[in-house]
KEKE-3310 file (N, C-alpha, C; in steps of 0.2 Angstrom, whole numbers, plus 5000, padded with zeros to 4 digits):
npx = (6019:6017:6023:6027:6029:6040:6049:6051:6057:6069:6074:6085:6096:6110:6105:6092:6094:6097:6086:6077:6064:6055:6060:6056:6042:6040:6034:6030:6015:6001:5994:5987:5998:6006:5996:5993:6006:6007:5997:6003:6014:6008:6003:5990:5975:5966:5967:5962:5968:5980:5981:5981:5980:5974:5974:5970:5980:5990:5999:5990:5997:6008:6011:6024:6032:6029:6037:6050:6052:6048:6041:6030:6025:6036:6042:6033:6025:6022:6036:6040:6040:6052:6060:6065:6066:6075:6084:6089:6095:6105:6113:6117:6125:6135:6141:6147:6158:6169:6169:6171:6170:6159:6150:6149:6144:6130:6118:6106:6097:6100:6090:6081:6084:6080:6093:6109:6108:6095:6096:6104:6096:6085:6092:6095:6082:6078:6087:6092:6091:6084:6097:6106:6122:6132:6144:6157:6168:6179:6186:6169:6155:6143:6130:6128:6127:6116:6106:6108:6110:6102:6089:6087:6091:6102:6118:6132:6147:6164:6179:6196:6200:6213:6227:6241:6251:6247:6235:6220:6222:6221:6224:6222:6208:6203:6205:6197:6184:6183:6183:6170:6155:6144:6136:6131:6136:6134:6143:6149:6157:6165:6171:6178:6182:6172:6174:6188:6193:6200:6205:6207:6222:6223:6228:6225:6211:6209:6215:6205:6194:6199:6200:6187:6183:6190:6184:6171:6174:6176:6163:6156:6142:6140:6135:6140:6141:6143:6147:6147:6147:6156:6163:6174:6181:6196:6213:6226:6239:6239:6226:6213:6203:6191:6175:6174:6164:6167:6177:6171:6161:6154:6162:6160:6147:6142:6143:6135:6132:6129:6127:6128:6125:6127:6121:6122:6136:6144:6138:6137:6125:6119:6108:6098:6095:6096:6099:6106:6103:6109:6110:6121:6128:6137:6130:6117:6100:6090:6077:6079:6086:6076:6067:6073:6073:6059:6057:6064:6057:6045:6050:6053:6040:6033:6039:6044:6036:6038:6053:6059:6052:6056:6070:6075:6072:6080:6093:6095:6094:6105:6115:6115:6119:6130:6141:6143:6152:6165:6163:6162:6175:6182:6178:6183:6196:6198:6195:6206:6217:6214:6215:6229:6234:6230:6238:6251:6250:6249:6261:6269:6267:6274:6280:6269:6264:6250:6241:6237:6238:6226:6228:6225:6218:6208:6191:6181:6187:6199:6205:6209:6217:6214:6222:6217:6201:6192:6181:6184:6194:6186:6177:6187:6191:6178:6177:6185:6180:6179:6173:6172:6170:6167:6170:6167:6173:6188:6191:6194:6186:6189:6181:6188:6183:6174:6181:6189:6203:6212:6209:6213:6226:6227:6216:6221:6233:6227:6220:6231:6237:6228:6228:6241:6239:6229)
npy = (4852:4837:4831:4818:4816:4825:4818:4806:4811:4815:4804:4796:4803:4809:4819:4815:4803:4808:4815:4820:4815:4825:4833:4824:4826:4839:4851:4863:4870:4871:4883:4897:4906:4902:4902:4916:4921:4916:4923:4936:4934:4931:4943:4948:4958:4961:4957:4947:4941:4940:4944:4959:4976:4986:5000:5005:4996:4999:4998:5002:5011:5019:5037:5041:5031:5033:5045:5041:5031:5028:5018:5010:4998:4990:4991:4987:4977:4959:4948:4936:4918:4911:4922:4938:4937:4945:4948:4936:4932:4942:4939:4926:4930:4937:4928:4920:4927:4925:4911:4902:4888:4883:4891:4887:4874:4864:4871:4876:4891:4903:4903:4915:4918:4921:4927:4920:4911:4906:4900:4889:4883:4879:4870:4860:4856:4850:4839:4834:4822:4817:4811:4809:4810:4825:4833:4845:4859:4863:4876:4883:4892:4897:4895:4884:4873:4875:4875:4861:4852:4856:4860:4850:4838:4831:4823:4831:4831:4835:4841:4845:4862:4867:4858:4849:4852:4864:4873:4865:4850:4839:4825:4820:4823:4814:4802:4801:4803:4792:4782:4783:4774:4777:4777:4788:4805:4821:4836:4851:4866:4881:4895:4911:4907:4908:4907:4910:4917:4911:4906:4893:4889:4889:4877:4869:4869:4862:4850:4847:4844:4834:4824:4822:4816:4804:4798:4797:4789:4777:4774:4781:4792:4809:4825:4841:4855:4872:4886:4902:4914:4925:4927:4934:4942:4943:4943:4941:4934:4921:4916:4906:4911:4907:4898:4883:4876:4878:4870:4857:4854:4844:4834:4821:4808:4804:4815:4829:4846:4860:4877:4890:4907:4924:4940:4949:4952:4952:4961:4972:4974:4971:4970:4968:4955:4945:4930:4917:4901:4888:4874:4860:4847:4833:4826:4829:4832:4844:4843:4838:4848:4858:4852:4852:4866:4868:4860:4868:4880:4876:4874:4887:4893:4887:4893:4907:4912:4922:4931:4947:4960:4974:4973:4965:4973:4985:4980:4975:4987:4993:4984:4987:4999:5013:5015:5003:4992:4998:5003:4991:4987:4997:4995:4982:4984:4992:4982:4974:4981:4983:4970:4968:4977:4971:4960:4966:4971:4960:4954:4963:4961:4950:4934:4926:4917:4906:4912:4910:4915:4911:4904:4916:4924:4931:4937:4944:4942:4939:4926:4919:4906:4902:4898:4897:4900:4908:4916:4923:4931:4939:4945:4953:4962:4968:4976:4985:4992:4985:4975:4958:4942:4926:4909:4892:4891:4892:4900:4915:4928:4942:4954:4963:4970:4978:4988:5004:5010:5016:5010:4997:4992:4995:4987:4974:4974:4976:4963:4954:4959:4956:4942:4940:4945:4938)
npz = (4966:4975:4991:4990:4977:4975:4983:4976:4964:4969:4974:4968:4970:4980:4989:4991:4998:5011:5016:5029:5041:5042:5031:5021:5022:5018:5006:4993:4993:4981:4985:4994:4993:4982:4972:4972:4968:4955:4949:4949:4941:4929:4927:4930:4928:4937:4954:4966:4978:4987:5005:5006:5008:4996:4984:4969:4965:4973:4988:5003:5013:5026:5025:5027:5021:5008:5006:5007:4997:4980:4976:4985:4986:4985:4997:5007:5003:5000:4998:4985:4990:4988:4987:4979:4962:4954:4964:4968:4956:4955:4966:4963:4952:4959:4967:4958:4954:4962:4963:4951:4947:4953:4948:4935:4936:4937:4947:4960:4958:4970:4985:4994:5012:5029:5034:5038:5049:5047:5035:5038:5047:5039:5031:5041:5045:5033:5031:5043:5056:5072:5083:5073:5067:5065:5058:5062:5064:5078:5087:5086:5079:5091:5089:5081:5090:5096:5085:5079:5090:5102:5095:5085:5090:5086:5085:5088:5081:5083:5074:5076:5072:5073:5073:5080:5072:5066:5057:5050:5050:5040:5037:5050:5052:5042:5046:5058:5052:5044:5053:5058:5059:5052:5036:5030:5030:5037:5034:5040:5036:5040:5033:5030:5047:5061:5078:5075:5064:5054:5038:5026:5016:4998:4994:5005:5005:4993:4998:5007:4999:4992:5002:5005:4993:4993:5003:4998:4987:4994:4998:5006:5009:5007:5013:5011:5019:5017:5026:5022:5028:5030:5018:5007:5015:5016:5023:5020:5009:5011:5011:5004:4991:4986:4989:4999:4993:4979:4976:4978:4969:4956:4959:4964:4963:4975:4984:4990:4989:4999:4999:5009:5011:5016:5015:5025:5031:5020:5011:5019:5027:5040:5049:5040:5039:5028:5019:5010:5001:4992:4981:4974:4964:4958:4943:4946:4941:4931:4936:4948:4955:4954:4963:4975:4977:4979:4990:4999:4998:5004:5017:5020:5019:5030:5041:5041:5031:5020:5016:5022:5013:5011:5015:5005:4994:4996:4997:4984:4977:4982:4978:4964:4963:4959:4967:4975:4974:4976:4989:4996:4994:5001:5014:5016:5016:5027:5037:5034:5038:5051:5056:5054:5063:5075:5074:5075:5088:5096:5093:5099:5113:5116:5122:5133:5146:5148:5138:5121:5105:5092:5076:5063:5049:5042:5040:5054:5066:5080:5090:5106:5115:5131:5146:5160:5167:5156:5158:5169:5165:5156:5165:5172:5161:5158:5170:5167:5157:5145:5133:5128:5120:5127:5123:5126:5138:5138:5128:5120:5111:5101:5093:5081:5071:5076:5082:5084:5075:5085:5096:5096:5100:5114:5119:5116:5124:5137:5138:5138:5150:5159:5159:5164:5177:5183)
capx = (6020:6016:6030:6029:6032:6047:6054:6052:6062:6076:6076:6091:6101:6112:6101:6086:6096:6098:6080:6075:6057:6052:6062:6052:6035:6040:6033:6027:6008:5998:5988:5986:6004:6007:5991:5994:6012:6006:5994:6008:6019:6004:6001:5983:5973:5962:5970:5959:5972:5984:5978:5985:5975:5976:5970:5973:5985:5996:5998:5988:6002:6009:6013:6031:6035:6029:6042:6056:6053:6043:6037:6029:6024:6042:6044:6028:6022:6025:6040:6039:6043:6059:6064:6064:6070:6080:6089:6092:6100:6110:6117:6121:6131:6140:6144:6151:6164:6174:6168:6170:6168:6152:6145:6149:6141:6123:6116:6100:6097:6100:6084:6082:6082:6081:6099:6113:6105:6089:6098:6107:6091:6082:6096:6094:6075:6078:6092:6095:6086:6086:6102:6110:6129:6133:6152:6159:6175:6180:6180:6164:6150:6139:6123:6128:6125:6108:6103:6109:6109:6096:6083:6086:6093:6108:6124:6137:6154:6169:6185:6199:6202:6220:6231:6247:6256:6245:6228:6218:6225:6217:6225:6218:6201:6201:6205:6191:6178:6183:6181:6163:6152:6138:6137:6130:6138:6133:6149:6148:6163:6164:6177:6182:6179:6169:6177:6195:6195:6205:6203:6213:6225:6220:6231:6221:6205:6210:6216:6199:6190:6202:6198:6180:6182:6192:6178:6165:6176:6175:6156:6152:6138:6142:6132:6145:6138:6148:6144:6151:6145:6162:6166:6177:6185:6203:6217:6233:6239:6238:6219:6210:6198:6184:6172:6175:6160:6169:6181:6168:6156:6156:6168:6158:6140:6141:6144:6130:6135:6124:6131:6124:6128:6124:6122:6124:6143:6146:6135:6136:6118:6119:6101:6093:6093:6095:6104:6104:6104:6109:6112:6124:6131:6138:6125:6110:6096:6087:6071:6081:6087:6070:6064:6076:6070:6052:6057:6066:6051:6040:6052:6052:6033:6031:6043:6043:6032:6043:6058:6057:6052:6060:6077:6077:6072:6085:6099:6095:6096:6112:6120:6114:6121:6137:6147:6142:6159:6170:6161:6164:6182:6184:6177:6187:6203:6198:6196:6213:6221:6213:6218:6236:6235:6230:6245:6257:6249:6250:6268:6272:6266:6279:6278:6265:6261:6243:6237:6240:6234:6224:6230:6219:6220:6203:6185:6180:6189:6205:6204:6215:6216:6216:6223:6213:6194:6192:6176:6187:6197:6181:6175:6192:6190:6172:6178:6189:6176:6181:6169:6174:6166:6171:6167:6169:6177:6195:6193:6191:6186:6189:6179:6191:6178:6170:6185:6192:6210:6216:6207:6215:6232:6225:6212:6226:6237:6223:6219:6238:6238:6223:6231:6247:6237:6224)
capy = (4845:4834:4829:4811:4817:4828:4813:4802:4814:4816:4797:4793:4808:4809:4823:4811:4798:4812:4818:4818:4813:4832:4834:4820:4829:4846:4853:4870:4868:4876:4886:4904:4910:4899:4905:4923:4922:4914:4929:4941:4932:4932:4950:4948:4964:4961:4952:4947:4935:4940:4948:4965:4982:4989:5004:5005:4992:5001:4996:5008:5011:5025:5042:5041:5027:5037:5050:5038:5027:5030:5012:5008:4990:4986:4991:4984:4971:4952:4945:4929:4914:4910:4929:4942:4934:4949:4948:4929:4931:4946:4936:4921:4933:4939:4922:4918:4931:4921:4904:4900:4881:4882:4895:4883:4868:4864:4872:4880:4898:4904:4905:4920:4916:4926:4927:4914:4906:4903:4895:4883:4880:4876:4864:4855:4854:4845:4834:4831:4818:4816:4806:4809:4813:4831:4835:4852:4860:4866:4880:4885:4897:4893:4893:4877:4868:4877:4872:4854:4848:4858:4860:4844:4832:4828:4822:4836:4828:4840:4840:4851:4866:4868:4852:4850:4855:4870:4873:4860:4843:4835:4818:4818:4823:4809:4796:4802:4802:4785:4778:4783:4768:4779:4777:4795:4810:4828:4839:4858:4869:4888:4899:4912:4904:4911:4913:4911:4921:4907:4903:4888:4891:4886:4870:4866:4868:4856:4844:4845:4841:4827:4820:4820:4812:4798:4795:4795:4783:4771:4772:4786:4797:4815:4831:4846:4862:4878:4892:4907:4921:4930:4927:4940:4946:4939:4949:4941:4930:4914:4913:4904:4917:4904:4894:4876:4873:4879:4864:4851:4853:4839:4829:4814:4807:4803:4822:4834:4853:4865:4883:4895:4914:4930:4947:4953:4954:4953:4967:4977:4975:4966:4969:4966:4947:4942:4925:4913:4894:4885:4866:4858:4840:4829:4821:4831:4834:4850:4842:4837:4854:4861:4848:4855:4873:4867:4858:4874:4885:4873:4876:4895:4894:4885:4896:4915:4913:4924:4935:4954:4963:4980:4971:4963:4979:4990:4976:4975:4993:4994:4980:4990:5006:5014:5014:4997:4988:5002:5004:4985:4986:5001:4992:4976:4987:4994:4976:4971:4986:4982:4964:4969:4981:4966:4956:4970:4972:4953:4953:4968:4958:4945:4928:4927:4910:4907:4914:4908:4917:4906:4907:4920:4928:4933:4938:4949:4940:4936:4923:4917:4901:4905:4892:4898:4901:4914:4920:4927:4936:4943:4950:4958:4966:4972:4981:4991:4995:4982:4969:4953:4936:4920:4903:4885:4892:4893:4903:4922:4931:4949:4957:4969:4973:4984:4992:5009:5009:5018:5006:4990:4991:4995:4981:4968:4975:4974:4956:4951:4961:4952:4935:4941:4947:4933)
capz = (4967:4982:4995:4988:4970:4976:4985:4970:4960:4973:4977:4965:4971:4987:4993:4993:5004:5017:5018:5036:5041:5041:5024:5016:5022:5016:4999:4993:4991:4977:4989:4993:4991:4975:4967:4971:4964:4948:4946:4948:4935:4923:4926:4930:4928:4944:4958:4973:4980:4994:5010:5006:5007:4990:4981:4962:4964:4977:4995:5007:5019:5029:5021:5028:5016:5001:5007:5006:4991:4975:4975:4992:4986:4985:5004:5012:5000:5001:4993:4984:4995:4987:4986:4973:4957:4952:4969:4967:4950:4956:4971:4959:4948:4964:4969:4952:4953:4966:4963:4944:4945:4956:4943:4928:4937:4938:4954:4960:4960:4978:4988:5000:5018:5034:5037:5038:5053:5044:5029:5041:5050:5034:5029:5046:5044:5027:5031:5050:5060:5079:5084:5068:5068:5061:5059:5061:5067:5084:5089:5081:5081:5096:5086:5078:5095:5097:5079:5078:5096:5105:5091:5081:5094:5083:5089:5085:5081:5081:5072:5078:5067:5074:5075:5083:5067:5063:5055:5045:5050:5036:5038:5056:5050:5038:5051:5062:5048:5041:5059:5060:5056:5048:5029:5028:5035:5035:5037:5040:5036:5041:5032:5036:5053:5067:5080:5075:5059:5050:5031:5023:5009:4992:4994:5010:5002:4988:5002:5010:4994:4990:5007:5004:4987:4995:5008:4994:4983:4999:4999:5011:5006:5010:5012:5013:5020:5018:5029:5019:5030:5030:5012:5004:5020:5016:5025:5018:5003:5012:5011:4997:4990:4984:4994:4998:4988:4973:4976:4978:4964:4951:4962:4965:4964:4983:4987:4988:4991:5001:5000:5013:5011:5020:5013:5031:5031:5013:5008:5024:5029:5045:5052:5035:5039:5021:5018:5004:5001:4985:4980:4968:4965:4952:4941:4948:4935:4932:4940:4955:4957:4955:4968:4981:4979:4981:4997:5003:4999:5009:5024:5021:5020:5037:5046:5041:5025:5015:5020:5022:5006:5012:5015:4998:4989:4997:4996:4977:4975:4984:4973:4958:4964:4956:4972:4979:4974:4979:4996:4999:4994:5006:5021:5017:5017:5034:5041:5034:5042:5059:5057:5054:5069:5080:5074:5078:5095:5099:5093:5104:5120:5117:5125:5139:5148:5149:5133:5115:5099:5087:5069:5060:5043:5038:5044:5059:5073:5082:5096:5110:5120:5138:5150:5165:5165:5152:5161:5174:5161:5153:5170:5173:5156:5159:5175:5164:5151:5138:5132:5123:5120:5129:5121:5128:5144:5137:5122:5121:5105:5100:5086:5079:5066:5079:5086:5080:5075:5091:5102:5096:5104:5121:5120:5116:5130:5143:5138:5141:5157:5163:5159:5169:5184:5186)
cpx = (6019:6023:6032:6032:6039:6052:6056:6058:6069:6078:6083:6097:6104:6108:6095:6088:6096:6092:6078:6067:6053:6054:6057:6045:6035:6039:6030:6020:6006:5992:5988:5992:6006:6003:5992:6001:6011:6002:5998:6012:6015:6002:5994:5980:5969:5965:5967:5962:5975:5980:5982:5980:5978:5971:5973:5979:5991:5994:5995:5992:6003:6012:6021:6035:6035:6035:6049:6057:6047:6038:6036:6028:6030:6045:6040:6024:6025:6030:6039:6043:6050:6064:6063:6069:6076:6086:6093:6097:6106:6115:6121:6126:6137:6144:6149:6158:6170:6174:6166:6168:6161:6148:6144:6145:6134:6121:6110:6102:6096:6093:6085:6080:6083:6087:6103:6110:6099:6091:6101:6101:6086:6085:6095:6087:6075:6082:6095:6090:6089:6091:6107:6117:6130:6140:6153:6166:6174:6186:6176:6159:6145:6132:6123:6125:6118:6104:6102:6107:6102:6089:6082:6088:6098:6114:6130:6144:6159:6176:6189:6202:6210:6223:6237:6252:6253:6237:6226:6222:6221:6218:6221:6211:6199:6201:6199:6185:6178:6181:6174:6160:6146:6140:6136:6132:6137:6139:6148:6155:6162:6170:6175:6179:6178:6170:6184:6197:6200:6201:6209:6216:6221:6222:6227:6214:6204:6211:6209:6194:6193:6200:6191:6179:6184:6187:6173:6167:6175:6168:6152:6148:6138:6137:6137:6141:6143:6144:6149:6150:6150:6166:6169:6182:6192:6208:6225:6233:6238:6231:6217:6204:6191:6182:6175:6170:6162:6174:6178:6163:6159:6162:6166:6150:6138:6141:6139:6133:6129:6128:6126:6128:6124:6126:6124:6131:6145:6144:6134:6129:6116:6112:6096:6091:6092:6101:6102:6106:6104:6112:6116:6127:6132:6132:6118:6106:6093:6080:6073:6083:6081:6066:6066:6074:6063:6052:6059:6060:6046:6043:6052:6044:6030:6035:6042:6038:6035:6047:6056:6058:6057:6068:6079:6077:6078:6092:6100:6097:6103:6117:6120:6117:6128:6142:6147:6149:6164:6169:6163:6171:6185:6184:6182:6194:6204:6199:6203:6217:6220:6216:6226:6238:6235:6236:6250:6256:6251:6258:6272:6272:6271:6276:6275:6262:6254:6238:6241:6236:6233:6225:6223:6222:6214:6197:6185:6184:6196:6203:6210:6213:6219:6217:6218:6206:6194:6186:6179:6191:6192:6178:6180:6192:6184:6173:6182:6186:6177:6177:6171:6169:6170:6166:6170:6174:6184:6196:6190:6192:6185:6187:6182:6188:6175:6174:6188:6200:6214:6214:6211:6221:6231:6221:6217:6230:6233:6222:6226:6239:6234:6226:6237:6245:6233:6228)
cpy = (4843:4832:4822:4812:4820:4822:4808:4805:4814:4809:4794:4798:4807:4813:4819:4806:4802:4815:4816:4817:4820:4834:4831:4823:4835:4847:4860:4869:4873:4879:4893:4908:4908:4902:4913:4925:4921:4920:4935:4940:4933:4939:4951:4955:4966:4955:4952:4940:4936:4945:4954:4971:4986:4995:5006:5002:4993:5000:5003:5008:5018:5030:5042:5037:5030:5042:5047:5033:5028:5024:5009:5000:4987:4987:4987:4978:4965:4951:4938:4924:4912:4916:4932:4939:4938:4949:4941:4929:4936:4943:4930:4924:4935:4933:4919:4921:4928:4914:4901:4893:4880:4886:4891:4877:4869:4865:4876:4887:4899:4906:4910:4917:4922:4926:4920:4909:4902:4898:4889:4879:4876:4869:4858:4852:4848:4839:4831:4828:4818:4810:4805:4812:4819:4833:4842:4853:4863:4870:4882:4890:4893:4892:4887:4872:4869:4874:4865:4850:4850:4858:4854:4838:4828:4827:4826:4833:4833:4838:4846:4856:4867:4862:4854:4853:4861:4869:4868:4854:4838:4827:4815:4818:4816:4802:4796:4800:4795:4780:4778:4778:4771:4779:4784:4800:4817:4832:4847:4862:4877:4892:4905:4910:4909:4906:4914:4916:4918:4905:4899:4891:4887:4878:4866:4865:4862:4850:4842:4841:4834:4822:4817:4816:4805:4794:4793:4789:4776:4770:4777:4791:4803:4821:4836:4852:4867:4884:4898:4914:4926:4930:4934:4944:4942:4944:4947:4935:4923:4911:4911:4909:4914:4900:4887:4873:4873:4873:4857:4849:4848:4835:4822:4813:4807:4810:4827:4841:4857:4872:4888:4902:4919:4936:4952:4956:4956:4959:4973:4979:4970:4965:4968:4959:4944:4937:4922:4906:4891:4878:4865:4851:4837:4825:4824:4834:4840:4849:4841:4843:4858:4858:4851:4862:4872:4865:4864:4879:4882:4875:4883:4896:4892:4888:4904:4917:4916:4929:4943:4957:4970:4978:4969:4969:4983:4986:4976:4981:4995:4991:4983:4997:5007:5013:5008:4993:4992:5003:4997:4984:4991:4998:4986:4978:4989:4988:4973:4975:4984:4975:4965:4973:4976:4962:4959:4970:4966:4952:4957:4965:4953:4938:4929:4920:4911:4909:4912:4911:4911:4908:4910:4924:4931:4935:4944:4948:4938:4932:4920:4911:4903:4898:4892:4899:4908:4918:4925:4933:4941:4948:4955:4963:4971:4977:4986:4994:4992:4976:4965:4947:4930:4914:4897:4886:4894:4897:4910:4925:4938:4951:4963:4973:4979:4989:4998:5008:5011:5015:4999:4988:4990:4989:4975:4968:4973:4967:4952:4953:4957:4945:4935:4942:4941:4926)
cpz = (4974:4985:4992:4981:4970:4978:4980:4966:4963:4975:4974:4966:4979:4992:4995:4998:5010:5020:5025:5035:5039:5034:5019:5016:5019:5008:4999:4989:4986:4980:4988:4990:4984:4970:4966:4967:4957:4945:4945:4942:4929:4922:4926:4931:4935:4948:4965:4976:4987:4998:5011:5005:5001:4988:4974:4961:4969:4984:4999:5013:5021:5025:5022:5023:5009:5001:5005:5000:4986:4974:4982:4992:4987:4992:5008:5009:5002:4996:4991:4989:4994:4986:4980:4968:4955:4957:4969:4962:4952:4961:4968:4955:4953:4966:4964:4951:4956:4966:4956:4943:4948:4951:4937:4929:4938:4946:4954:4961:4967:4980:4994:5006:5023:5038:5036:5043:5050:5038:5032:5044:5045:5032:5034:5046:5039:5028:5038:5054:5067:5080:5079:5070:5063:5063:5057:5064:5074:5084:5084:5083:5085:5094:5083:5083:5096:5091:5079:5084:5100:5101:5088:5084:5090:5087:5085:5086:5079:5079:5074:5072:5067:5077:5079:5079:5064:5061:5050:5045:5047:5037:5045:5055:5046:5042:5055:5058:5046:5047:5061:5056:5051:5040:5026:5033:5032:5038:5035:5041:5036:5040:5028:5043:5058:5072:5079:5070:5054:5043:5029:5017:5004:4992:4999:5008:4997:4992:5005:5005:4992:4995:5006:4998:4989:4999:5003:4989:4988:5001:5003:5007:5010:5008:5015:5013:5021:5020:5027:5021:5029:5024:5010:5009:5021:5017:5023:5012:5005:5011:5004:4997:4987:4989:4993:4993:4981:4971:4975:4973:4959:4953:4962:4966:4971:4987:4985:4992:4993:5003:5003:5014:5015:5017:5019:5032:5024:5010:5013:5026:5035:5048:5047:5036:5033:5020:5012:5005:4994:4986:4974:4970:4959:4950:4942:4941:4936:4937:4947:4959:4959:4962:4975:4983:4981:4988:5002:5004:5004:5016:5025:5023:5027:5042:5046:5035:5019:5019:5018:5015:5006:5012:5008:4993:4990:4996:4988:4974:4977:4979:4966:4958:4961:4961:4976:4979:4977:4987:4999:5000:5000:5013:5022:5018:5024:5038:5040:5038:5049:5061:5058:5061:5075:5080:5077:5085:5099:5099:5098:5111:5121:5119:5132:5141:5150:5144:5126:5109:5094:5080:5066:5054:5039:5043:5048:5065:5074:5089:5099:5115:5126:5143:5156:5163:5162:5154:5166:5171:5158:5159:5172:5168:5157:5164:5172:5158:5145:5138:5126:5124:5122:5126:5124:5134:5143:5131:5122:5114:5105:5093:5084:5074:5069:5083:5081:5080:5082:5097:5102:5100:5111:5123:5121:5122:5136:5143:5141:5148:5161:5164:5164:5176:5187:5188)
residu = (UNK:UNK:UNK:UNK:UNK:UNK:UNK:UNK:UNK:UNK:UNK:UNK:UNK:UNK:UNK:UNK:UNK:UNK:UNK:UNK:UNK:UNK:UNK:UNK:UNK:UNK:UNK:UNK:UNK:UNK:UNK:UNK:UNK:UNK:UNK:UNK:UNK:UNK:UNK:UNK:UNK:UNK:UNK:UNK:UNK:UNK:UNK:UNK:UNK:UNK:UNK:UNK:UNK:UNK:UNK:UNK:UNK:UNK:UNK:UNK:UNK:UNK:UNK:UNK:UNK:UNK:UNK:UNK:UNK:UNK:UNK:UNK:UNK:UNK:UNK:UNK:UNK:UNK:UNK:UNK:UNK:UNK:UNK:UNK:UNK:UNK:UNK:UNK:UNK:UNK:UNK:UNK:UNK:UNK:UNK:UNK:UNK:UNK:UNK:UNK:UNK:UNK:UNK:UNK:UNK:UNK:UNK:UNK:UNK:UNK:UNK:UNK:UNK:UNK:UNK:UNK:UNK:UNK:UNK:UNK:UNK:UNK:UNK:UNK:UNK:UNK:UNK:UNK:UNK:UNK:UNK:UNK:UNK:UNK:UNK:UNK:UNK:UNK:UNK:UNK:UNK:UNK:UNK:UNK:UNK:UNK:UNK:UNK:UNK:UNK:UNK:UNK:UNK:UNK:UNK:UNK:UNK:UNK:UNK:UNK:UNK:UNK:UNK:UNK:UNK:UNK:UNK:UNK:UNK:UNK:UNK:UNK:UNK:UNK:UNK:UNK:UNK:UNK:UNK:UNK:UNK:UNK:UNK:UNK:UNK:UNK:UNK:UNK:UNK:UNK:UNK:UNK:UNK:UNK:UNK:UNK:UNK:UNK:UNK:UNK:UNK:UNK:UNK:UNK:UNK:UNK:UNK:UNK:UNK:UNK:UNK:UNK:UNK:UNK:UNK:UNK:UNK:UNK:UNK:UNK:UNK:UNK:UNK:UNK:UNK:UNK:UNK:UNK:UNK:UNK:UNK:UNK:UNK:UNK:UNK:UNK:UNK:UNK:UNK:UNK:UNK:UNK:UNK:UNK:UNK:UNK:UNK:UNK:UNK:UNK:UNK:UNK:UNK:UNK:UNK:UNK:UNK:UNK:UNK:UNK:UNK:UNK:UNK:UNK:UNK:UNK:UNK:UNK:UNK:UNK:UNK:UNK:UNK:UNK:UNK:UNK:UNK:UNK:UNK:UNK:UNK:UNK:UNK:UNK:UNK:UNK:UNK:UNK:UNK:UNK:UNK:UNK:UNK:UNK:UNK:UNK:UNK:UNK:UNK:UNK:UNK:UNK:UNK:UNK:UNK:UNK:UNK:UNK:UNK:UNK:UNK:UNK:UNK:UNK:UNK:UNK:UNK:UNK:UNK:UNK:UNK:UNK:UNK:UNK:UNK:UNK:UNK:UNK:UNK:UNK:UNK:UNK:UNK:UNK:UNK:UNK:UNK:UNK:UNK:UNK:UNK:UNK:UNK:UNK:UNK:UNK:UNK:UNK:UNK:UNK:UNK:UNK:UNK:UNK:UNK:UNK:UNK:UNK:UNK:UNK:UNK:UNK:UNK:UNK:UNK:UNK:UNK:UNK:UNK:UNK:UNK:UNK:UNK:UNK:UNK:UNK:UNK:UNK:UNK:UNK:UNK:UNK:UNK:UNK:UNK:UNK:UNK:UNK:UNK:UNK:UNK:UNK:UNK:UNK:UNK:UNK:UNK:UNK:UNK:UNK:UNK:UNK:UNK:UNK:UNK:UNK:UNK:UNK:UNK:UNK:UNK:UNK:UNK:UNK:UNK:UNK:UNK:UNK:UNK:UNK:UNK:UNK)
# end
């Protein structure tokens, strides 16, 4: 379909109202890739289509690949633009395990992206215009600023993750969002949060969804993006174990939901650079969902053309392997135990002026608010052979995911000692 035809299909949906100028232009042409993929689907006996060196239908590649996999085409061939259909279906089934409402609601099959960053970048290409307001939480992953502000020229509006009375001050958020004059708002939520490692409770997730519905009832058009990169890494009973997307589907015709996932953390394949993007919303038709996938395929085609075949093949084989689930559970337990060691180490330090632990219950990180310039503390730690991350001058992030058990207590102690000394 042409871009115009896709735009017409989406015109009566909330997604159609948000399409950026680039998003309106994007489509997946019936060109080289589409025709080659059609030939594959039809099982053509002779395929003079894609620019691949073949002999007897097999890729003419290095002998080393034959030694490590029986099907070298599955390693070095081109993947479909939207990703391997078997992987897309497997990931959809994986998401359904912890997001039953999302699974039962009409939604697109996840499209494979080149990691979580690529998923969010595609979303921004489709729906973010220069000068547009994009709402997210603070503190946040520093790549948001690069994607939305530096790349797209958007105006990043931040809501505090932690309020005076604790995490998720939803009433404060609602006042801030209601005060914005824009009829259309794109909001991005990242839970478990990077850099704080905080996940809302189930009640808080429902509260956020109720807030969004009230805004929609008052006429706001909302696209809500969930960055679920650290999904599944929940370390205590306070955490909601389903995505915010699960609470938003079928809520209101004015609310569109964009779910961004990453196999990088969830499946323990960080360098594979495999992410996913899917769409849902109340009242969306099958043709509108298909149109959104075509728009995404157009964005993929104009950026990376298709995502890594070898990464998709190996991820799918891992997901289908007998020990996949038990290995994930094992690593999640290790992360939980490391988190608990951080909590114990912080408690052992007691009260210390100049440093405040930020609430955390999930993910890979614990963060600390530092009154003085946190870069000074970072340099102090570097001199002692300890590397951490500083964000926004007064926030220090510790990736306990990368620390062995016997390193955690000493790292936390050195951080507190640094605050006392500086």
